[in-house]
C-alpha positions in Angstrom: 100.1 65.5 102.5 98.7 63.7 99.4 101.7 62.9 97.2 100.8 62.2 93.6 104.4 61.5 92.7 105.5 58.9 95.2 109.2 59.5 94.8 108.8 63.3 94.7 109.9 66.0 94.0 108.3 67.9 96.9 107.7 71.0 94.7 105.7 69.0 92.2 103.6 67.3 94.9 103.0 70.7 96.6 101.8 72.1 93.3 99.4 69.2 92.8 98.0 69.6 96.3 97.7 73.3 96.0 95.8 72.9 92.7 93.4 70.3 94.1 92.7 72.5 97.1 92.1 75.5 95.0 89.2 74.0 93.1 91.1 71.7 90.7 89.3 68.4 89.8 91.2 65.2 90.5 90.4 63.6 87.2 91.7 66.6 85.3 94.9 66.8 87.4 95.4 63.1 87.0 95.2 63.3 83.2 97.8 66.1 83.2 100.2 64.3 85.6 99.9 60.7 84.5 102.1 61.2 81.4 104.9 62.9 83.3 105.4 60.5 86.2 108.7 59.3 84.7 109.8 62.9 84.1 109.3 63.5 87.9 112.1 61.0 88.6 114.6 63.3 86.7 114.3 65.9 89.4 112.4 69.1 90.0 114.5 71.3 87.7 115.0 68.9 84.8 111.3 68.1 84.4 109.7 71.5 84.7 109.2 71.9 80.9 107.4 68.5 80.9 105.3 69.8 83.7 104.4 72.9 81.7 103.6 71.0 78.5 101.3 68.6 80.4 99.4 71.3 82.3 99.2 73.6 79.3 97.6 70.8 77.3 95.0 70.5 80.1 94.5 74.3 80.1 94.0 74.3 76.3 91.4 71.6 76.6 89.4 73.5 79.2 89.7 76.8 77.3 88.3 75.1 74.2 85.4 73.7 76.2 84.8 77.1 77.8 84.7 78.8 74.4 82.2 76.3 73.1 80.0 76.8 76.2 80.1 80.6 75.7 79.0 80.2 72.1 76.1 78.1 73.3 75.1 80.8 75.8 76.2 78.7 78.8 78.0 81.4 80.7 78.0 79.6 84.1 79.6 76.5 82.6 82.2 78.6 80.7 83.0 80.5 83.9 83.7 77.3 85.8 86.0 76.1 83.0 87.9 79.4 82.8 88.3 79.5 86.6 89.9 76.0 86.6 92.0 76.8 83.6 93.4 79.8 85.4 94.2 77.6 88.4 96.1 75.0 86.3 98.1 77.5 84.3 99.0 79.5 87.4 100.6 76.4 88.9 102.4 75.5 85.8 103.8 79.0 85.3 105.0 79.1 88.9 107.3 76.1 88.3 109.3 77.7 85.5 112.7 79.2 85.8 113.1 82.9 85.4 115.2 82.3 82.3 112.7 80.0 80.6 111.5 81.5 77.3 107.9 80.4 78.1 107.7 82.1 81.4 106.5 85.5 80.3 104.2 84.3 77.5 102.6 81.8 79.9 102.0 84.5 82.4 100.5 86.9 79.8 98.1 84.1 78.8 97.3 83.6 82.5 96.3 87.3 82.8 93.9 86.9 79.8 92.3 83.8 81.3 91.8 85.5 84.6 89.9 88.3 82.8 87.7 85.8 81.1 87.0 84.1 84.4 86.0 87.4 86.0 83.5 88.1 83.2 81.9 84.7 83.3 82.5 83.4 86.8 83.3 86.2 89.2 81.7 89.5 88.1 82.4 91.2 91.5 86.2 90.8 90.9 87.9 93.3 88.8 91.4 94.4 87.8 92.7 97.6 89.5 96.0 99.6 89.6 97.6 101.0 92.8 99.7 104.1 92.4 103.2 103.4 93.6 106.4 105.4 93.3 105.8 106.8 89.8 104.3 103.6 88.5 101.6 101.3 89.7 101.0 97.9 91.3 98.5 95.5 89.6 95.8 93.9 91.8 92.4 92.3 91.7 89.7 93.8 93.9 86.8 91.7 95.1 83.9 93.9 96.2 81.8 92.1 98.8 78.1 92.1 98.2 77.8 94.1 101.4 79.2 97.1 99.5 75.8 97.5 97.8 74.5 99.0 101.0 77.5 100.9 102.3 81.3 100.8 102.9 82.7 97.4 103.9 85.9 96.3 105.7 88.6 95.0 103.4 91.6 92.7 103.6 94.8 93.3 101.6 96.0 89.8 100.6 99.7 89.6 100.1 101.8 87.2 98.1 104.7 85.0 99.2 108.0 84.4 97.3 106.5 82.6 94.3 102.7 83.2 94.3 100.7 85.6 92.2 97.4 87.4 92.5 96.1 84.7 90.2 96.9 82.1 92.9 95.0 84.3 95.4 92.1 84.4 93.0 92.1 80.6 92.5 92.3 80.0 96.3 88.8 81.4 96.7 89.9 83.1 100.0 88.4 86.3 98.6 85.1 84.4 98.2 85.1 83.3 101.8 85.7 86.9 102.9 82.9 88.2 100.6 80.5 85.8 102.2 81.3 87.4 105.5 80.8 91.0 104.2 84.5 91.7 103.6 86.1 92.9 100.4 89.6 91.8 99.3 92.5 93.4 97.5 94.7 90.7 96.0 98.0 92.5 95.4 101.0 91.7 93.3 103.4 93.6 95.5 107.0 94.3 94.3 108.9 91.0 93.8 105.8 89.0 92.9 103.4 88.3 90.1 102.8 90.8 87.4 104.7 93.6 89.3 107.9 91.5 88.9 107.3 89.7 85.6 106.1 92.5 83.5 107.2 95.7 85.4 110.5 94.7 86.8 109.6 95.8 90.4 111.7 93.8 92.8 111.1 92.9 96.5 112.0 95.2 99.3 112.6 94.8 103.1 110.4 97.8 104.0 107.1 96.3 103.0 105.2 99.1 104.7 106.0 101.4 101.7 104.0 99.5 99.2 101.5 98.4 101.8 100.9 102.1 102.6 100.3 102.7 98.9 97.6 100.1 99.0 95.9 101.8 102.0 96.1 105.2 100.2 94.2 103.7 97.2 91.6 101.9 99.4 90.9 105.2 101.3 89.8 106.8 98.0 87.0 104.2 97.6 83.5 105.0 98.9 82.8 101.3 99.3 85.7 100.8 101.7 85.4 101.3 105.5 88.8 102.9 106.0 88.8 102.2 109.7 88.7 98.5 109.1 91.5 97.6 106.6 93.4 94.5 107.5 96.5 92.8 105.9 96.9 89.1 105.5 100.1 87.6 104.0 100.8 83.9 103.2 104.2 82.2 103.0 106.8 85.0 102.7 103.8 87.3 103.2 104.1 86.0 106.7 107.1 88.4 106.9 105.7 91.2 104.7 102.3 91.5 106.5 103.6 91.8 110.1 106.4 94.1 108.9 103.7 96.3 107.2 101.4 96.3 110.2 104.2 97.2 112.6 105.0 100.4 110.7 101.8 101.3 108.7 99.5 102.2 111.6 96.3 102.4 109.4 96.0 98.7 109.3 93.4 97.5 111.8 94.5 93.8 112.0 97.2 91.5 110.7 97.5 87.7 109.9 100.7 85.9 109.3 99.5 82.9 107.2 102.7 81.0 107.7 105.1 82.5 110.2 108.1 83.7 108.2 109.7 85.3 111.2 113.3 84.9 110.0 113.4 84.4 106.3 117.1 85.3 106.1 118.0 82.3 108.4 115.9 80.1 106.2 118.0 81.0 103.2 121.1 79.8 105.1 119.4 76.6 105.8 118.4 76.1 102.2 121.9 76.8 101.1 122.9 73.9 103.3 120.0 71.8 102.0 118.0 71.9 105.2 114.3 72.0 104.7 112.3 72.0 101.4 112.3 74.7 98.8 109.0 76.1 97.4 110.0 76.1 93.7 112.4 74.5 91.2 115.4 76.6 90.1 115.3 78.1 93.5 118.3 80.3 93.7 117.6 81.7 90.2 114.1 82.6 91.3 115.2 84.2 94.6 117.8 86.4 92.9 115.2 87.5 90.4 112.7 88.4 93.1 115.1 90.5 95.1 117.0 92.0 92.2 120.4 90.4 93.0 122.9 88.5 90.9 125.2 86.7 93.3 124.0 84.1 95.7 126.8 84.7 98.3 126.1 88.4 98.4 122.4 87.8 98.5 122.7 85.5 101.6 124.3 88.4 103.4 121.6 90.8 102.3 118.8 88.3 103.3 119.9 88.5 106.9 117.9 91.7 107.1 114.6 89.9 106.3 113.4 89.1 109.8 110.9 90.3 112.4 113.0 90.5 115.5 112.5 94.0 116.9 109.5 94.4 114.5 106.7 92.3 115.8 106.6 94.1 119.1 105.6 97.2 117.2 102.3 95.6 116.1 99.6 97.4 118.1 96.5 95.8 116.4 95.0 92.2 116.6 97.5 89.7 115.3 96.9 86.1 114.2 99.8 83.6 113.5 98.6 80.5 111.6 101.1 77.8 111.0 101.3 74.1 110.1 102.9 71.8 112.7 104.6 69.8 109.9 105.7 72.8 107.7 108.7 71.5 105.8 109.7 75.0 104.6 109.4 77.3 107.6 110.2 75.9 111.1 107.3 75.8 113.6 109.6 77.6 116.1 109.2 80.8 114.1 105.4 80.8 114.7 106.1 80.7 118.4 108.6 83.5 118.1 106.3 85.8 116.2 103.5 85.2 118.8 105.8 85.6 121.8 107.2 88.9 120.5 103.8 90.4 119.7 103.6 91.8 123.2 101.8 95.0 122.2 99.0 93.4 120.2 95.7 93.8 122.1 94.5 90.4 120.6 97.2 88.0 119.7 96.6 84.4 118.8 98.7 81.4 117.7 96.9 78.7 115.7 99.0 75.6 114.9 97.3 73.1 112.6 98.0 69.5 113.4 98.4 66.3 111.3 95.2 64.9 112.9 93.1 67.8 111.4 95.2 68.4 108.3 96.6 71.7 107.0 99.9 70.8 108.6 102.1 71.5 105.6 103.3 74.9 104.4 100.5 77.5 104.8 98.1 74.6 105.1 98.2 73.7 101.4 97.3 70.1 102.2 94.0 71.3 103.6 93.8 74.9 102.3 90.0 75.5 102.5 90.2 74.6 106.2 92.8 77.2 107.0 91.1 79.7 104.7 87.8 79.5 106.5 89.5 79.7 109.9 91.3 82.9 108.9 88.2 84.3 107.3 86.3 83.7 110.5 89.0 85.2 112.7 89.1 88.3 110.4 85.3 88.6 110.5 85.1 88.3 114.2 87.9 90.7 114.8 86.5 93.3 112.4 83.1 92.9 114.2 84.8 94.0 117.4 86.1 97.2 116.0 84.3 100.5 115.4 83.1 101.0 111.9 82.9 104.1 109.8 
């Protein structure tokens, strides 16, 4: 993995790589990071506000340029600037502690930037609300061009522990799907993104509940082929998506983009400092996501977050995609998910190697490569299913 900060921290380097592989420009990222190289030596937690200040300054610069471009009638240029600004601010916000006073204001600004990017860069992406247990889940819906001539298949794209629908948007995975005639619902499920930050909806083990609500909503749309709805989850979504597909039988396929087969066991490893953590202020973040207050009690609760006795209930095509050098989730979990998926009519394990890249967590070190592989697999699999 490209490591901008030679002495770490891992979380900072992961953010830089994720940004660059989601459309960030190396010159812009370098201008943001160069002034904080010394701050990186203080550790991932201590330097996060420096990280925010540097990346916010870059965001401010791009927004100013975008506004000038809009005034001049250069909508395409403005859209590219807003799109990159959304990417940069999403990564900076992700690094903050839950208790940081800038966390919610930064996220609210991120929502505004995303809307500007839709208007100027991605007019086929729109904000939607999914009815859920007396409230709603926020999401972005990418309507594939194919919907102009009839209903199209759709993928529900699911967050991990610390990502948001804005990270999904920046990743351009929805664009790869759209080019293959597939729409995409980028969902902030409970415990993630806007659902957590602004609505207080915490994560739950039974992911099939909120996943079922997403299917309910999709089935109301005339532009969706309800017989071809798939679910793809990255990082901790590699637990959520298989869990949902096992018990919500309306899904037609499933992808674990990072095999989070036993997330509870990973928490015990992280408590013992085995393996890398995805974000600074890790335990504060985890407790916030799941609605707990005590680490010791949470560790006991997290033992329930696993896929043993679950994956064998998946009865649709199932892809497990994992990096051979994933420093967060052991490769053995990818083999376990694949081996237990005995009732899937089409199961596949794809391990990305150091020789080809994409060997780190969810392939962030070569994200477009993994994204296109998954998009091709989804497209091919949908093509083999009957359509509406």
